[in-house]
Backbone as CSV, one residue per row, in Angstrom:
resi,resn,N_x,N_y,N_z,CA_x,CA_y,CA_z,C_x,C_y,C_z
1,PRO,139.439,126.124,59.941,139.578,127.078,59.918,139.226,128.563,61.039
2,TYR,139.924,129.043,61.417,139.717,130.206,62.454,139.631,131.483,61.983
3,TYR,138.385,131.899,62.761,137.424,132.938,62.385,137.591,134.501,63.240
4,VAL,137.925,135.385,62.445,137.958,136.888,63.478,137.193,137.424,62.302
5,ASN,136.889,138.681,63.515,136.052,139.600,62.856,137.178,140.876,61.939
6,THR,136.386,141.286,60.954,137.159,142.870,60.631,137.578,143.576,61.959
7,ASN,138.605,144.078,61.417,139.645,144.967,62.443,139.922,144.410,63.954
8,GLN,139.929,143.142,63.675,140.341,142.471,64.977,141.806,141.912,64.575
9,ASP,142.345,141.685,65.411,144.206,141.477,65.745,143.970,139.942,65.517
10,LEU,144.704,138.996,64.802,145.123,137.698,64.793,146.226,137.454,65.205
11,PHE,146.138,136.511,66.211,147.364,136.026,66.296,148.067,135.113,66.009
12,VAL,149.404,134.635,65.350,149.710,133.754,65.160,150.895,132.776,65.707
13,GLU,151.004,131.738,65.804,152.362,131.045,66.374,152.955,129.559,65.387
14,ALA,154.309,130.041,65.229,154.215,129.259,64.334,155.618,128.283,64.905
15,SER,155.930,126.924,64.860,156.819,126.152,65.866,157.301,125.212,65.092
16,LEU,158.847,125.467,65.441,159.657,123.668,64.787,159.667,122.965,65.793
17,HIS,159.408,121.278,65.700,159.309,120.247,66.237,160.416,119.712,66.229
18,SER,161.619,119.737,66.516,162.987,119.098,66.457,163.490,118.915,68.006
19,PRO,164.372,117.935,67.936,165.157,118.267,69.592,166.251,118.850,69.637
20,ASP,166.943,119.237,68.404,168.368,120.376,68.410,167.479,121.900,69.098
21,PRO,168.368,122.392,70.028,168.013,123.495,70.781,169.026,124.196,69.762
22,PHE,169.740,123.936,68.843,170.416,125.376,68.220,169.538,125.259,66.760
23,LEU,168.790,124.837,66.263,167.819,125.400,65.500,166.963,126.732,65.623
24,GLU,166.918,127.561,64.841,165.522,128.729,65.070,165.007,129.053,63.811
25,LEU,164.075,129.804,63.811,163.127,130.302,63.088,163.218,131.700,62.461
26,PHE,162.916,131.840,61.537,163.000,132.946,60.807,161.638,133.272,59.752
27,LEU,160.998,134.280,59.765,159.689,134.591,59.140,159.964,134.988,57.897
28,HIS,160.175,134.607,56.969,160.474,135.528,56.024,159.642,135.675,54.959
29,THR,158.552,135.296,54.719,157.619,135.979,53.791,156.294,135.715,54.431
30,CYS,154.826,136.199,54.249,154.320,136.059,55.100,152.958,136.751,54.355
31,VAL,151.642,136.208,53.492,151.012,136.864,52.997,149.513,136.501,53.336
32,ALA,148.592,137.107,53.016,147.188,136.941,52.752,146.334,136.739,51.680
33,SER,145.571,135.459,51.208,145.052,135.579,49.666,144.048,135.173,50.256
34,PRO,142.891,135.497,48.886,141.656,135.297,48.915,141.827,133.713,48.254
35,THR,142.603,133.044,48.147,142.300,131.626,47.795,143.229,130.967,47.836
36,ARG,142.933,129.582,48.148,143.819,128.692,48.856,145.156,128.362,47.774
37,HIS,144.831,128.104,46.286,146.154,127.517,45.954,146.577,128.551,45.094
38,ASN,146.097,130.189,44.784,147.092,131.021,44.528,147.420,132.144,44.709
39,PRO,148.767,131.656,46.049,149.368,132.983,47.071,149.928,134.240,46.016
40,THR,149.087,134.486,44.890,150.135,135.604,43.798,149.064,136.406,43.408
41,THR,147.896,136.163,43.659,146.404,136.788,42.969,145.914,137.534,44.319
42,GLY,145.600,138.953,44.525,145.489,139.598,45.097,145.390,138.836,46.486
43,VAL,146.693,138.907,46.639,147.264,139.091,47.954,147.467,140.305,48.502
44,TYR,147.633,140.054,50.304,147.722,141.418,51.000,149.632,140.730,51.663
45,THR,150.104,141.350,51.436,151.683,141.185,52.236,151.834,141.784,53.621
46,ILE,152.331,140.737,54.156,152.458,141.041,55.800,154.228,140.904,55.630
47,ILE,154.820,140.461,55.413,156.195,140.617,55.320,156.665,139.967,53.851
48,LYS,157.675,140.446,53.599,158.500,140.016,52.508,159.791,140.177,52.405
49,ASP,160.653,139.077,52.060,161.967,138.891,52.602,162.378,139.348,53.816
50,GLY,161.448,139.342,54.896,162.142,139.319,56.219,161.647,140.943,56.739
51,CYS,161.275,141.612,55.310,160.800,142.939,56.076,159.058,142.927,55.876
52,VAL,158.831,143.886,57.117,157.535,144.370,57.831,156.774,145.183,56.729
53,LYS,155.503,144.644,55.604,154.835,145.460,55.122,153.230,145.673,55.272
54,ASP,153.072,145.022,56.191,152.021,145.612,57.474,152.312,146.367,58.746
55,PRO,151.751,147.276,58.523,152.056,148.306,60.186,151.529,147.828,60.939
56,THR,150.419,146.782,60.836,149.644,146.491,62.291,151.030,145.479,62.577
57,TYR,151.593,144.672,62.198,152.625,143.829,62.237,152.884,143.951,64.021
58,ALA,153.164,142.846,64.338,153.784,142.749,65.827,154.298,141.578,66.126
59,THR,155.595,141.624,66.714,156.449,140.435,67.285,155.895,140.256,68.614
60,PHE,156.198,138.916,69.298,156.118,138.876,70.870,157.177,138.016,71.251
61,TYR,157.203,137.993,72.508,158.511,137.240,73.134,158.310,135.585,72.594
62,SER,159.236,134.771,72.932,159.023,133.655,72.388,160.148,132.809,73.811
63,PRO,159.572,131.852,74.081,160.446,131.314,75.116,161.719,130.608,74.722
64,ASP,161.417,130.358,73.527,162.844,129.833,72.504,163.380,129.905,71.406
65,ARG,163.937,129.526,70.702,164.252,129.647,69.003,163.376,129.061,68.321
66,HIS,162.450,127.867,69.271,161.971,127.086,67.863,160.417,127.675,67.564
67,THR,160.095,128.686,68.155,158.814,129.351,68.483,158.793,130.919,67.623
68,LEU,158.144,131.449,66.495,157.823,132.607,66.141,156.117,133.303,66.736
69,ARG,156.453,134.203,67.486,154.433,134.780,67.424,154.773,135.926,66.886
70,PHE,153.305,136.144,66.448,153.314,137.034,65.608,151.736,137.856,65.753
71,LYS,151.343,139.029,65.380,149.900,139.252,65.158,150.116,140.338,63.732
72,PHE,148.680,140.626,63.190,148.885,141.341,62.706,147.112,141.650,62.569
73,ASN,146.673,142.813,61.776,145.059,143.250,61.845,144.602,142.231,60.990
74,ALA,143.215,141.562,61.078,142.601,141.160,59.898,142.080,142.255,59.255
75,PHE,141.804,143.692,59.332,141.267,144.282,58.464,141.677,144.371,57.161
76,GLN,143.252,144.769,57.397,144.435,144.955,56.184,144.237,144.144,55.101
77,SER,144.225,142.830,55.790,144.137,141.531,55.067,142.857,141.673,54.154
78,ILE,141.397,141.403,55.306,140.435,141.417,54.389,139.662,141.733,53.304
79,ARG,139.825,143.234,53.486,139.414,144.274,52.692,137.822,143.628,52.348
80,ASN,138.098,143.325,51.094,136.703,143.198,50.298,136.348,141.697,50.348
81,ASN,137.024,141.012,50.853,136.687,139.032,50.991,136.603,138.841,52.036
82,PRO,135.593,137.722,52.150,134.935,137.119,53.344,135.883,136.572,53.796
83,VAL,136.618,135.472,52.848,137.872,134.984,53.622,138.612,134.689,52.750
84,ALA,140.128,134.796,53.831,141.494,134.684,53.585,142.663,133.807,53.941
85,TYR,143.591,133.127,53.117,144.457,132.408,53.596,145.608,132.494,54.138
86,LEU,146.206,132.364,55.248,147.147,133.115,55.695,148.440,131.999,54.990
87,GLN,149.093,132.140,54.219,150.542,131.511,53.621,151.832,132.011,53.930
88,CYS,152.288,131.297,55.150,153.233,131.945,55.053,155.098,131.231,54.501
89,GLU,156.626,131.786,54.378,157.472,130.661,54.205,158.354,131.122,56.136
90,LEU,158.835,129.868,56.102,159.796,130.146,57.483,161.274,129.840,57.192
91,VAL,161.869,129.871,57.391,163.766,129.235,57.254,164.066,129.070,58.268
92,VAL,164.727,127.962,58.740,165.046,127.064,59.511,166.921,127.344,59.265
93,CYS,167.261,127.687,60.795,168.539,128.189,60.648,169.376,128.008,61.446
94,ARG,170.682,127.487,61.710,171.675,127.398,62.923,171.267,128.333,63.339
95,ALA,171.363,128.113,64.985,171.831,129.400,66.096,173.029,129.491,65.916
96,PHE,173.185,131.047,66.313,174.285,130.960,66.033,175.209,131.739,65.113
97,ASP,174.781,131.466,63.988,175.315,131.343,62.533,175.043,132.294,61.949
98,TYR,175.685,133.581,62.036,175.701,134.993,61.845,175.634,134.965,60.044
99,SER,176.261,134.436,59.038,175.867,134.412,57.938,174.542,133.554,57.517
100,SER,173.953,133.236,58.287,172.951,132.777,57.589,171.630,133.432,57.713
101,ARG,170.999,133.560,56.679,169.433,133.891,56.470,169.001,134.587,57.449
102,CYS,168.801,133.647,58.609,167.668,134.225,60.038,168.757,135.765,60.661
103,TYR,169.905,135.792,60.112,170.617,137.108,60.764,171.048,137.757,59.833
104,GLN,170.606,137.866,58.247,170.267,139.118,57.477,169.116,139.524,57.754
105,GLY,167.857,139.226,58.177,166.888,139.946,58.445,166.351,140.634,57.208
106,CYS,166.147,141.853,57.420,165.188,142.243,55.815,166.210,142.825,55.170
107,ILE,166.078,142.391,53.845,166.770,142.461,52.642,165.922,143.138,51.362
108,ARG,166.367,143.728,51.571,165.566,145.119,50.473,166.402,145.095,48.982
109,ARG,165.532,144.532,47.810,165.840,144.147,47.128,166.492,146.057,46.446
110,PRO,167.491,146.010,45.647,167.411,147.089,45.449,166.569,147.559,43.849
111,LYS,166.054,148.812,43.815,165.882,149.072,42.433,166.781,148.797,40.685
112,ARG,165.750,148.344,40.279,166.635,148.444,39.160,166.332,149.931,38.067
113,GLU,167.345,150.276,37.577,167.567,151.433,36.945,166.934,151.396,35.745
114,ALA,165.800,151.942,35.081,165.284,152.107,33.704,166.687,152.259,32.602
115,SER,166.765,151.748,31.860,167.882,152.189,30.279,166.893,153.026,29.498
116,SER,167.368,153.571,28.907,166.531,154.413,27.513,166.353,153.468,26.030
């Protein structure tokens, strides 16, 4: 466990361990959940479909494509829960493949029209 106080920034680094220099990481989804086994109940969404949902989220410089660095404020995700589990989904893509998910960035799902 990593202990952080309320209203304190939480810094995260994710790394891909591969000898292939032409792979890169993309943060697809990241949520904070009060339970380890059910990341859909009571979640606080930080990133969804590559779109930033938390106003305190920020990225940091990384020396290579194999590493992602970001931070967010723990206050938003903890709320009334003393424990939060951070669960993130990352995508591995070929560098410079402009049709890959990594280069699509934020994908906003279109809203469905309500029928009568």
